[in-house]
Every structure is written in C-alpha cells, then in structure tokens.
All heavy atoms as TSV, in Angstrom:
chain	resi	resn	atom	element	x	y	z
A	1	MET	N	N	0.820	-1.192	0.000
A	1	MET	CA	C	0.000	0.000	0.000
A	1	MET	C	C	0.862	1.254	0.000
A	1	MET	O	O	0.626	2.167	-0.771
A	1	MET	CB	C	-0.928	-0.049	1.227
A	1	MET	CG	C	-1.742	1.162	1.423
A	1	MET	SD	S	-3.032	1.218	0.176
A	1	MET	CE	C	-3.863	2.676	0.649
A	2	ALA	N	N	1.878	1.277	0.868
A	2	ALA	CA	C	2.737	2.453	0.961
A	2	ALA	C	C	3.577	2.628	-0.298
A	2	ALA	O	O	3.818	3.759	-0.739
A	2	ALA	CB	C	3.639	2.349	2.184
A	3	VAL	N	N	3.979	1.523	-0.892
A	3	VAL	CA	C	4.777	1.595	-2.117
A	3	VAL	C	C	3.935	2.137	-3.264
A	3	VAL	O	O	4.405	2.969	-4.050
A	3	VAL	CB	C	5.353	0.202	-2.465
A	3	VAL	CG1	C	6.050	0.217	-3.799
A	3	VAL	CG2	C	6.284	-0.274	-1.377
A	4	ARG	N	N	2.685	1.694	-3.357
A	4	ARG	CA	C	1.805	2.206	-4.405
A	4	ARG	C	C	1.528	3.690	-4.218
A	4	ARG	O	O	1.512	4.455	-5.193
A	4	ARG	CB	C	0.495	1.442	-4.420
A	4	ARG	CG	C	0.625	0.112	-5.117
A	4	ARG	CD	C	-0.692	-0.534	-5.183
A	4	ARG	NE	N	-0.985	-0.954	-3.809
A	4	ARG	CZ	C	-1.897	-1.810	-3.467
A	4	ARG	NH1	N	-2.662	-2.325	-4.381
A	4	ARG	NH2	N	-2.082	-2.163	-2.218
A	5	LEU	N	N	1.314	4.107	-2.978
A	5	LEU	CA	C	1.065	5.517	-2.701
A	5	LEU	C	C	2.286	6.364	-3.063
A	5	LEU	O	O	2.154	7.432	-3.672
A	5	LEU	CB	C	0.702	5.709	-1.230
A	5	LEU	CG	C	0.355	7.125	-0.800
A	5	LEU	CD1	C	-0.877	7.614	-1.546
A	5	LEU	CD2	C	0.134	7.174	0.687
A	6	LEU	N	N	3.461	5.892	-2.716
A	6	LEU	CA	C	4.696	6.602	-3.061
A	6	LEU	C	C	4.883	6.657	-4.575
A	6	LEU	O	O	5.260	7.698	-5.120
A	6	LEU	CB	C	5.894	5.926	-2.398
A	6	LEU	CG	C	7.246	6.583	-2.633
A	6	LEU	CD1	C	7.272	7.960	-1.993
A	6	LEU	CD2	C	8.354	5.715	-2.071
A	7	LEU	N	N	4.601	5.565	-5.268
A	7	LEU	CA	C	4.725	5.533	-6.720
A	7	LEU	C	C	3.778	6.531	-7.378
A	7	LEU	O	O	4.162	7.258	-8.299
A	7	LEU	CB	C	4.449	4.120	-7.238
A	7	LEU	CG	C	4.502	3.918	-8.740
A	7	LEU	CD1	C	5.919	4.117	-9.251
A	7	LEU	CD2	C	3.998	2.539	-9.100
A	8	ILE	N	N	2.551	6.582	-6.897
A	8	ILE	CA	C	1.574	7.522	-7.454
A	8	ILE	C	C	1.994	8.960	-7.173
A	8	ILE	O	O	1.912	9.823	-8.046
A	8	ILE	CB	C	0.168	7.224	-6.900
A	8	ILE	CG1	C	-0.343	5.908	-7.474
A	8	ILE	CG2	C	-0.799	8.349	-7.221
A	8	ILE	CD1	C	-1.613	5.417	-6.834
A	9	ALA	N	N	2.464	9.247	-5.959
A	9	ALA	CA	C	2.863	10.609	-5.606
A	9	ALA	C	C	4.056	11.084	-6.424
A	9	ALA	O	O	4.067	12.220	-6.930
A	9	ALA	CB	C	3.181	10.681	-4.113
A	10	VAL	N	N	5.045	10.235	-6.587
A	10	VAL	CA	C	6.241	10.624	-7.344
A	10	VAL	C	C	5.910	10.818	-8.816
A	10	VAL	O	O	6.329	11.801	-9.439
A	10	VAL	CB	C	7.358	9.571	-7.151
A	10	VAL	CG1	C	8.488	9.785	-8.126
A	10	VAL	CG2	C	7.872	9.619	-5.730
A	11	SER	N	N	5.148	9.904	-9.392
A	11	SER	CA	C	4.816	10.048	-10.805
A	11	SER	C	C	3.902	11.252	-11.044
A	11	SER	O	O	4.011	11.921	-12.072
A	11	SER	CB	C	4.175	8.771	-11.344
A	11	SER	OG	O	2.913	8.558	-10.774
A	12	THR	N	N	3.023	11.554	-10.101
A	12	THR	CA	C	2.152	12.714	-10.229
A	12	THR	C	C	2.955	14.013	-10.208
A	12	THR	O	O	2.713	14.911	-11.014
A	12	THR	CB	C	1.104	12.723	-9.098
A	12	THR	OG1	O	0.320	11.537	-9.212
A	12	THR	CG2	C	0.210	13.928	-9.172
A	13	CYS	N	N	3.911	14.104	-9.309
A	13	CYS	CA	C	4.769	15.300	-9.266
A	13	CYS	C	C	5.580	15.446	-10.541
A	13	CYS	O	O	5.742	16.551	-11.067
A	13	CYS	CB	C	5.694	15.239	-8.061
A	13	CYS	SG	S	4.850	15.400	-6.496
A	14	PHE	N	N	6.082	14.338	-11.053
A	14	PHE	CA	C	6.882	14.366	-12.278
A	14	PHE	C	C	6.044	14.820	-13.472
A	14	PHE	O	O	6.468	15.687	-14.247
A	14	PHE	CB	C	7.484	12.979	-12.534
A	14	PHE	CG	C	8.342	12.910	-13.752
A	14	PHE	CD1	C	9.564	13.546	-13.784
A	14	PHE	CD2	C	7.919	12.199	-14.861
A	14	PHE	CE1	C	10.363	13.479	-14.916
A	14	PHE	CE2	C	8.709	12.130	-15.989
A	14	PHE	CZ	C	9.932	12.772	-16.019
A	15	VAL	N	N	4.852	14.268	-13.614
A	15	VAL	CA	C	3.974	14.638	-14.724
A	15	VAL	C	C	3.532	16.092	-14.593
A	15	VAL	O	O	3.500	16.837	-15.582
A	15	VAL	CB	C	2.762	13.682	-14.798
A	15	VAL	CG1	C	1.699	14.206	-15.730
A	15	VAL	CG2	C	3.217	12.314	-15.236
A	16	GLY	N	N	3.210	16.522	-13.386
A	16	GLY	CA	C	2.819	17.920	-13.178
A	16	GLY	C	C	3.942	18.887	-13.522
A	16	GLY	O	O	3.704	19.935	-14.131
A	17	ALA	N	N	5.161	18.538	-13.156
A	17	ALA	CA	C	6.301	19.395	-13.488
A	17	ALA	C	C	6.533	19.456	-14.994
A	17	ALA	O	O	6.843	20.529	-15.540
A	17	ALA	CB	C	7.554	18.890	-12.781
A	18	LEU	N	N	6.371	18.335	-15.662
A	18	LEU	CA	C	6.530	18.340	-17.122
A	18	LEU	C	C	5.462	19.176	-17.814
A	18	LEU	O	O	5.758	19.922	-18.754
A	18	LEU	CB	C	6.488	16.911	-17.660
A	18	LEU	CG	C	7.720	16.059	-17.445
A	18	LEU	CD1	C	7.480	14.649	-17.982
A	18	LEU	CD2	C	8.929	16.666	-18.111
A	19	VAL	N	N	4.234	19.071	-17.348
A	19	VAL	CA	C	3.155	19.860	-17.943
A	19	VAL	C	C	3.375	21.339	-17.684
A	19	VAL	O	O	3.207	22.171	-18.580
A	19	VAL	CB	C	1.786	19.404	-17.409
A	19	VAL	CG1	C	0.686	20.372	-17.797
A	19	VAL	CG2	C	1.467	18.014	-17.907
A	20	TYR	N	N	3.780	21.684	-16.473
A	20	TYR	CA	C	4.038	23.090	-16.159
A	20	TYR	C	C	5.172	23.646	-17.022
A	20	TYR	O	O	5.063	24.736	-17.569
A	20	TYR	CB	C	4.386	23.243	-14.677
A	20	TYR	CG	C	4.642	24.672	-14.272
A	20	TYR	CD1	C	3.582	25.559	-14.129
A	20	TYR	CD2	C	5.926	25.143	-14.049
A	20	TYR	CE1	C	3.805	26.869	-13.771
A	20	TYR	CE2	C	6.156	26.448	-13.689
A	20	TYR	CZ	C	5.090	27.308	-13.551
A	20	TYR	OH	O	5.311	28.614	-13.212
A	21	ALA	N	N	6.237	22.871	-17.158
A	21	ALA	CA	C	7.353	23.327	-17.988
A	21	ALA	C	C	6.933	23.459	-19.443
A	21	ALA	O	O	7.327	24.413	-20.128
A	21	ALA	CB	C	8.525	22.355	-17.853
A	22	GLY	N	N	6.125	22.523	-19.915
A	22	GLY	CA	C	5.660	22.602	-21.293
A	22	GLY	C	C	4.739	23.778	-21.539
A	22	GLY	O	O	4.745	24.361	-22.628
A	23	CYS	N	N	3.946	24.138	-20.546
A	23	CYS	CA	C	3.023	25.266	-20.711
A	23	CYS	C	C	3.718	26.612	-20.565
A	23	CYS	O	O	3.415	27.550	-21.291
A	23	CYS	CB	C	1.892	25.173	-19.691
A	23	CYS	SG	S	0.720	23.871	-20.018
A	24	VAL	N	N	4.640	26.730	-19.622
A	24	VAL	CA	C	5.230	28.034	-19.311
A	24	VAL	C	C	6.481	28.298	-20.143
A	24	VAL	O	O	6.666	29.391	-20.666
A	24	VAL	CB	C	5.538	28.126	-17.802
A	24	VAL	CG1	C	6.280	29.399	-17.461
A	24	VAL	CG2	C	4.243	28.060	-17.010
A	25	ILE	N	N	7.355	27.322	-20.248
A	25	ILE	CA	C	8.648	27.552	-20.881
A	25	ILE	C	C	8.559	27.380	-22.396
A	25	ILE	O	O	8.786	28.309	-23.159
A	25	ILE	CB	C	9.709	26.597	-20.295
A	25	ILE	CG1	C	9.868	26.877	-18.798
A	25	ILE	CG2	C	11.040	26.763	-20.992
A	25	ILE	CD1	C	10.696	25.866	-18.069
A	26	TRP	N	N	8.232	26.180	-22.812
A	26	TRP	CA	C	8.220	25.884	-24.231
A	26	TRP	C	C	7.295	24.726	-24.475
A	26	TRP	O	O	7.261	23.816	-23.638
A	26	TRP	CB	C	9.645	25.510	-24.673
A	26	TRP	CG	C	9.746	25.173	-26.114
A	26	TRP	CD1	C	9.895	26.052	-27.132
A	26	TRP	CD2	C	9.686	23.879	-26.706
A	26	TRP	NE1	N	9.945	25.388	-28.316
A	26	TRP	CE2	C	9.819	24.045	-28.084
A	26	TRP	CE3	C	9.529	22.601	-26.200
A	26	TRP	CZ2	C	9.798	22.991	-28.961
A	26	TRP	CZ3	C	9.508	21.540	-27.079
A	26	TRP	CH2	C	9.651	21.743	-28.443
A	27	PRO	N	N	6.557	24.633	-25.445
A	27	PRO	CA	C	6.376	25.442	-26.639
A	27	PRO	C	C	5.215	26.426	-26.534
A	27	PRO	O	O	5.079	27.290	-27.375
A	27	PRO	CB	C	6.083	24.409	-27.715
A	27	PRO	CG	C	5.334	23.339	-27.006
A	27	PRO	CD	C	5.922	23.320	-25.607
A	28	LEU	N	N	4.370	26.293	-25.494
A	28	LEU	CA	C	3.147	27.100	-25.452
A	28	LEU	C	C	3.366	28.518	-24.950
A	28	LEU	O	O	2.665	29.433	-25.348
A	28	LEU	CB	C	2.093	26.395	-24.593
A	28	LEU	CG	C	1.636	25.032	-25.123
A	28	LEU	CD1	C	0.658	24.395	-24.163
A	28	LEU	CD2	C	1.048	25.150	-26.496
A	29	GLN	N	N	4.278	28.726	-24.034
A	29	GLN	CA	C	4.602	30.026	-23.447
A	29	GLN	C	C	3.358	30.747	-22.911
A	29	GLN	O	O	3.085	31.883	-23.238
A	29	GLN	CB	C	5.342	30.904	-24.455
A	29	GLN	CG	C	6.682	30.320	-24.842
A	29	GLN	CD	C	7.399	31.137	-25.875
A	29	GLN	OE1	O	6.836	32.056	-26.462
A	29	GLN	NE2	N	8.642	30.821	-26.111
A	30	MET	N	N	2.601	30.036	-22.071
A	30	MET	CA	C	1.418	30.612	-21.430
A	30	MET	C	C	1.832	31.428	-20.208
A	30	MET	O	O	2.993	31.417	-19.805
A	30	MET	CB	C	0.478	29.500	-20.975
A	30	MET	CG	C	-0.124	28.691	-22.046
A	30	MET	SD	S	-1.161	27.415	-21.287
A	30	MET	CE	C	-1.868	26.693	-22.720
A	31	LEU	N	N	0.871	32.103	-19.614
A	31	LEU	CA	C	1.127	32.792	-18.355
A	31	LEU	C	C	1.336	31.756	-17.256
A	31	LEU	O	O	0.821	30.640	-17.318
A	31	LEU	CB	C	-0.051	33.690	-18.010
A	31	LEU	CG	C	-0.350	34.812	-19.006
A	31	LEU	CD1	C	-1.628	35.534	-18.607
A	31	LEU	CD2	C	0.804	35.783	-19.088
A	32	LYS	N	N	2.079	32.131	-16.211
A	32	LYS	CA	C	2.403	31.174	-15.147
A	32	LYS	C	C	1.169	30.641	-14.420
A	32	LYS	O	O	1.098	29.446	-14.147
A	32	LYS	CB	C	3.393	31.788	-14.174
A	32	LYS	CG	C	4.765	31.905	-14.770
A	32	LYS	CD	C	5.774	32.435	-13.784
A	32	LYS	CE	C	7.125	32.544	-14.469
A	32	LYS	NZ	N	8.151	33.024	-13.579
A	33	PRO	N	N	0.165	31.472	-14.079
A	33	PRO	CA	C	-1.019	30.906	-13.411
A	33	PRO	C	C	-1.782	29.910	-14.290
A	33	PRO	O	O	-2.293	28.903	-13.797
A	33	PRO	CB	C	-1.889	32.124	-13.098
A	33	PRO	CG	C	-0.945	33.261	-13.048
A	33	PRO	CD	C	0.122	32.945	-14.048
A	34	THR	N	N	-1.825	30.150	-15.580
A	34	THR	CA	C	-2.499	29.225	-16.486
A	34	THR	C	C	-1.752	27.899	-16.548
A	34	THR	O	O	-2.365	26.828	-16.540
A	34	THR	CB	C	-2.587	29.839	-17.899
A	34	THR	OG1	O	-3.222	31.102	-17.803
A	34	THR	CG2	C	-3.372	28.944	-18.829
A	35	GLY	N	N	-0.432	27.959	-16.598
A	35	GLY	CA	C	0.370	26.739	-16.586
A	35	GLY	C	C	0.221	25.969	-15.288
A	35	GLY	O	O	0.205	24.738	-15.279
A	36	LEU	N	N	0.103	26.701	-14.184
A	36	LEU	CA	C	-0.075	26.052	-12.881
A	36	LEU	C	C	-1.421	25.341	-12.799
A	36	LEU	O	O	-1.510	24.210	-12.321
A	36	LEU	CB	C	0.057	27.082	-11.761
A	36	LEU	CG	C	0.054	26.546	-10.342
A	36	LEU	CD1	C	1.246	25.624	-10.142
A	36	LEU	CD2	C	0.094	27.682	-9.355
A	37	ILE	N	N	-2.465	25.970	-13.289
A	37	ILE	CA	C	-3.788	25.338	-13.299
A	37	ILE	C	C	-3.779	24.102	-14.186
A	37	ILE	O	O	-4.334	23.052	-13.822
A	37	ILE	CB	C	-4.862	26.348	-13.754
A	37	ILE	CG1	C	-5.042	27.429	-12.695
A	37	ILE	CG2	C	-6.184	25.653	-14.041
A	37	ILE	CD1	C	-5.881	28.593	-13.133
A	38	ALA	N	N	-3.150	24.187	-15.340
A	38	ALA	CA	C	-3.063	23.030	-16.234
A	38	ALA	C	C	-2.272	21.898	-15.587
A	38	ALA	O	O	-2.660	20.723	-15.672
A	38	ALA	CB	C	-2.419	23.434	-17.555
A	39	ALA	N	N	-1.175	22.236	-14.911
A	39	ALA	CA	C	-0.352	21.206	-14.265
A	39	ALA	C	C	-1.110	20.515	-13.136
A	39	ALA	O	O	-1.038	19.294	-12.992
A	39	ALA	CB	C	0.938	21.829	-13.741
A	40	ILE	N	N	-1.842	21.271	-12.349
A	40	ILE	CA	C	-2.614	20.686	-11.260
A	40	ILE	C	C	-3.724	19.792	-11.813
A	40	ILE	O	O	-3.950	18.681	-11.315
A	40	ILE	CB	C	-3.186	21.783	-10.350
A	40	ILE	CG1	C	-2.051	22.456	-9.568
A	40	ILE	CG2	C	-4.233	21.230	-9.394
A	40	ILE	CD1	C	-2.456	23.695	-8.819
A	41	SER	N	N	-4.391	20.239	-12.856
A	41	SER	CA	C	-5.473	19.442	-13.442
A	41	SER	C	C	-4.956	18.125	-14.015
A	41	SER	O	O	-5.536	17.061	-13.775
A	41	SER	CB	C	-6.156	20.244	-14.555
A	41	SER	OG	O	-6.698	21.430	-14.047
A	42	VAL	N	N	-3.869	18.188	-14.752
A	42	VAL	CA	C	-3.308	16.966	-15.337
A	42	VAL	C	C	-2.770	16.053	-14.238
A	42	VAL	O	O	-2.891	14.825	-14.326
A	42	VAL	CB	C	-2.222	17.320	-16.370
A	42	VAL	CG1	C	-1.453	16.098	-16.808
A	42	VAL	CG2	C	-2.848	18.004	-17.566
A	43	SER	N	N	-2.196	16.628	-13.188
A	43	SER	CA	C	-1.678	15.815	-12.087
A	43	SER	C	C	-2.783	15.046	-11.383
A	43	SER	O	O	-2.619	13.863	-11.059
A	43	SER	CB	C	-0.945	16.698	-11.073
A	43	SER	OG	O	0.189	17.258	-11.639
A	44	PHE	N	N	-3.911	15.694	-11.140
A	44	PHE	CA	C	-5.033	14.996	-10.515
A	44	PHE	C	C	-5.554	13.876	-11.415
A	44	PHE	O	O	-5.863	12.779	-10.942
A	44	PHE	CB	C	-6.167	15.956	-10.179
A	44	PHE	CG	C	-5.930	16.750	-8.923
A	44	PHE	CD1	C	-6.373	18.054	-8.831
A	44	PHE	CD2	C	-5.285	16.202	-7.840
A	44	PHE	CE1	C	-6.166	18.790	-7.682
A	44	PHE	CE2	C	-5.068	16.929	-6.685
A	44	PHE	CZ	C	-5.509	18.226	-6.604
A	45	GLY	N	N	-5.649	14.144	-12.700
A	45	GLY	CA	C	-6.087	13.113	-13.627
A	45	GLY	C	C	-5.118	11.946	-13.687
A	45	GLY	O	O	-5.515	10.779	-13.700
A	46	TRP	N	N	-3.828	12.251	-13.713
A	46	TRP	CA	C	-2.798	11.206	-13.740
A	46	TRP	C	C	-2.851	10.362	-12.466
A	46	TRP	O	O	-2.730	9.146	-12.523
A	46	TRP	CB	C	-1.430	11.842	-13.902
A	46	TRP	CG	C	-0.319	10.855	-13.964
A	46	TRP	CD1	C	0.469	10.438	-12.936
A	46	TRP	CD2	C	0.123	10.137	-15.111
A	46	TRP	NE1	N	1.382	9.521	-13.377
A	46	TRP	CE2	C	1.184	9.318	-14.705
A	46	TRP	CE3	C	-0.285	10.118	-16.440
A	46	TRP	CZ2	C	1.843	8.478	-15.596
A	46	TRP	CZ3	C	0.384	9.281	-17.317
A	46	TRP	CH2	C	1.427	8.480	-16.886
A	47	ALA	N	N	-3.037	11.017	-11.319
A	47	ALA	CA	C	-3.112	10.283	-10.052
A	47	ALA	C	C	-4.323	9.366	-10.029
A	47	ALA	O	O	-4.246	8.223	-9.560
A	47	ALA	CB	C	-3.157	11.257	-8.882
A	48	LEU	N	N	-5.447	9.836	-10.536
A	48	LEU	CA	C	-6.650	9.006	-10.568
A	48	LEU	C	C	-6.471	7.790	-11.468
A	48	LEU	O	O	-6.789	6.661	-11.086
A	48	LEU	CB	C	-7.848	9.833	-11.041
A	48	LEU	CG	C	-9.180	9.114	-11.130
A	48	LEU	CD1	C	-9.613	8.656	-9.746
A	48	LEU	CD2	C	-10.217	10.007	-11.741
A	49	VAL	N	N	-5.942	8.004	-12.659
A	49	VAL	CA	C	-5.715	6.895	-13.583
A	49	VAL	C	C	-4.697	5.916	-13.002
A	49	VAL	O	O	-4.875	4.697	-13.076
A	49	VAL	CB	C	-5.264	7.421	-14.960
A	49	VAL	CG1	C	-4.768	6.305	-15.849
A	49	VAL	CG2	C	-6.396	8.162	-15.630
A	50	GLY	N	N	-3.624	6.437	-12.411
A	50	GLY	CA	C	-2.618	5.562	-11.811
A	50	GLY	C	C	-3.161	4.756	-10.655
A	50	GLY	O	O	-2.855	3.567	-10.511
A	51	ALA	N	N	-3.976	5.373	-9.814
A	51	ALA	CA	C	-4.552	4.657	-8.673
A	51	ALA	C	C	-5.505	3.557	-9.134
A	51	ALA	O	O	-5.492	2.448	-8.592
A	51	ALA	CB	C	-5.274	5.636	-7.759
A	52	VAL	N	N	-6.316	3.849	-10.127
A	52	VAL	CA	C	-7.239	2.838	-10.636
A	52	VAL	C	C	-6.463	1.696	-11.288
A	52	VAL	O	O	-6.792	0.519	-11.111
A	52	VAL	CB	C	-8.242	3.467	-11.628
A	52	VAL	CG1	C	-9.022	2.408	-12.384
A	52	VAL	CG2	C	-9.180	4.396	-10.893
A	53	PHE	N	N	-5.415	2.024	-12.039
A	53	PHE	CA	C	-4.605	0.986	-12.683
A	53	PHE	C	C	-3.932	0.088	-11.652
A	53	PHE	O	O	-3.983	-1.140	-11.764
A	53	PHE	CB	C	-3.555	1.631	-13.583
A	53	PHE	CG	C	-2.599	0.649	-14.182
A	53	PHE	CD1	C	-3.007	-0.196	-15.193
A	53	PHE	CD2	C	-1.295	0.564	-13.733
A	53	PHE	CE1	C	-2.130	-1.117	-15.752
A	53	PHE	CE2	C	-0.414	-0.340	-14.279
A	53	PHE	CZ	C	-0.831	-1.188	-15.295
A	54	LEU	N	N	-3.311	0.682	-10.644
A	54	LEU	CA	C	-2.643	-0.125	-9.633
A	54	LEU	C	C	-3.628	-0.938	-8.807
A	54	LEU	O	O	-3.331	-2.063	-8.406
A	54	LEU	CB	C	-1.781	0.758	-8.735
A	54	LEU	CG	C	-0.547	1.358	-9.405
A	54	LEU	CD1	C	0.180	2.273	-8.438
A	54	LEU	CD2	C	0.384	0.271	-9.903
A	55	ASP	N	N	-4.804	-0.393	-8.551
A	55	ASP	CA	C	-5.816	-1.139	-7.811
A	55	ASP	C	C	-6.353	-2.300	-8.633
A	55	ASP	O	O	-6.607	-3.375	-8.101
A	55	ASP	CB	C	-6.961	-0.216	-7.403
A	55	ASP	CG	C	-7.938	-0.920	-6.503
A	55	ASP	OD1	O	-7.502	-1.481	-5.483
A	55	ASP	OD2	O	-9.142	-0.913	-6.834
A	56	SER	N	N	-6.505	-2.105	-9.928
A	56	SER	CA	C	-7.008	-3.192	-10.773
A	56	SER	C	C	-5.982	-4.311	-10.875
A	56	SER	O	O	-6.347	-5.484	-10.969
A	56	SER	CB	C	-7.365	-2.676	-12.162
A	56	SER	OG	O	-6.204	-2.332	-12.877
A	57	ARG	N	N	-4.716	-3.970	-10.849
A	57	ARG	CA	C	-3.687	-5.019	-10.878
A	57	ARG	C	C	-3.691	-5.816	-9.584
A	57	ARG	O	O	-3.448	-7.008	-9.585
A	57	ARG	CB	C	-2.313	-4.406	-11.107
A	57	ARG	CG	C	-2.140	-3.893	-12.509
A	57	ARG	CD	C	-0.757	-3.459	-12.739
A	57	ARG	NE	N	0.146	-4.564	-12.400
A	57	ARG	CZ	C	1.372	-4.649	-12.813
A	57	ARG	NH1	N	1.873	-3.721	-13.575
A	57	ARG	NH2	N	2.141	-5.657	-12.467
A	58	LYS	N	N	-3.942	-5.137	-8.465
A	58	LYS	CA	C	-3.987	-5.827	-7.174
A	58	LYS	C	C	-5.184	-6.768	-7.108
A	58	LYS	O	O	-5.076	-7.892	-6.647
A	58	LYS	CB	C	-4.061	-4.822	-6.040
A	58	LYS	CG	C	-4.147	-5.475	-4.668
A	58	LYS	CD	C	-4.343	-4.454	-3.581
A	58	LYS	CE	C	-4.509	-5.164	-2.269
A	58	LYS	NZ	N	-5.838	-5.071	-1.741
A	59	SER	N	N	-6.347	-6.295	-7.556
A	59	SER	CA	C	-7.549	-7.109	-7.456
A	59	SER	C	C	-7.526	-8.290	-8.431
A	59	SER	O	O	-8.228	-9.259	-8.235
A	59	SER	CB	C	-8.796	-6.265	-7.669
A	59	SER	OG	O	-8.798	-5.727	-8.965
A	60	ARG	N	N	-6.730	-8.212	-9.468
A	60	ARG	CA	C	-6.640	-9.313	-10.423
A	60	ARG	C	C	-5.981	-10.531	-9.779
A	60	ARG	O	O	-6.313	-11.660	-10.092
A	60	ARG	CB	C	-5.832	-8.884	-11.636
A	60	ARG	CG	C	-5.776	-9.950	-12.714
A	60	ARG	CD	C	-4.983	-9.520	-13.896
A	60	ARG	NE	N	-5.678	-8.417	-14.568
A	60	ARG	CZ	C	-5.166	-7.761	-15.581
A	60	ARG	NH1	N	-3.996	-8.071	-16.050
A	60	ARG	NH2	N	-5.843	-6.784	-16.148
A	61	LYS	N	N	-5.061	-10.304	-8.832
A	61	LYS	CA	C	-4.374	-11.406	-8.172
A	61	LYS	C	C	-5.253	-12.113	-7.147
A	61	LYS	O	O	-4.959	-13.230	-6.761
A	61	LYS	CB	C	-3.108	-10.904	-7.488
A	61	LYS	CG	C	-2.064	-10.424	-8.468
A	61	LYS	CD	C	-0.862	-9.882	-7.739
A	61	LYS	CE	C	0.144	-9.293	-8.712
A	61	LYS	NZ	N	1.282	-8.706	-8.031
A	62	ASP	N	N	-6.302	-11.446	-6.675
A	62	ASP	CA	C	-7.167	-12.022	-5.636
A	62	ASP	C	C	-8.013	-13.138	-6.122
A	62	ASP	O	O	-8.365	-13.514	-7.066
A	62	ASP	CB	C	-8.064	-10.954	-5.028
A	62	ASP	CG	C	-7.249	-9.951	-4.232
A	62	ASP	OD1	O	-6.114	-10.291	-3.866
A	62	ASP	OD2	O	-7.782	-8.866	-3.982
C-alpha cells in the first residue's frame, strides 16, 4: 500500500512538473497561473488513472 502511494505521488509530481514546464517555458509560453492550473489538473487526472490501474492489478491477483 505504501509503495503504491509513493509511486503515485512521485509520478504525479513528475507529470505535473513536465506539464508546467511545457506550458510556461516551451512550446506554449502561457502565463504562469495558467500553466499552474493546467499542471494541477493533469496531475489529478494522472493520479486518478494511476490509482485505478494499480488497484485493478492488485484485485486481479485475488
């Protein structure tokens, strides 16, 4: 359980940072608040998909 939570948290931070960098730095060059909102939204979506995927893998073994 703790390993899955750590995996989801680390991957969510990584994806959020990539989205923020892509929105603010290059290629989109949006305003910083817009990039932050996009990064948070994508991070929540990524965390949800990752949690469902990891949970489905666990329940398959049962």
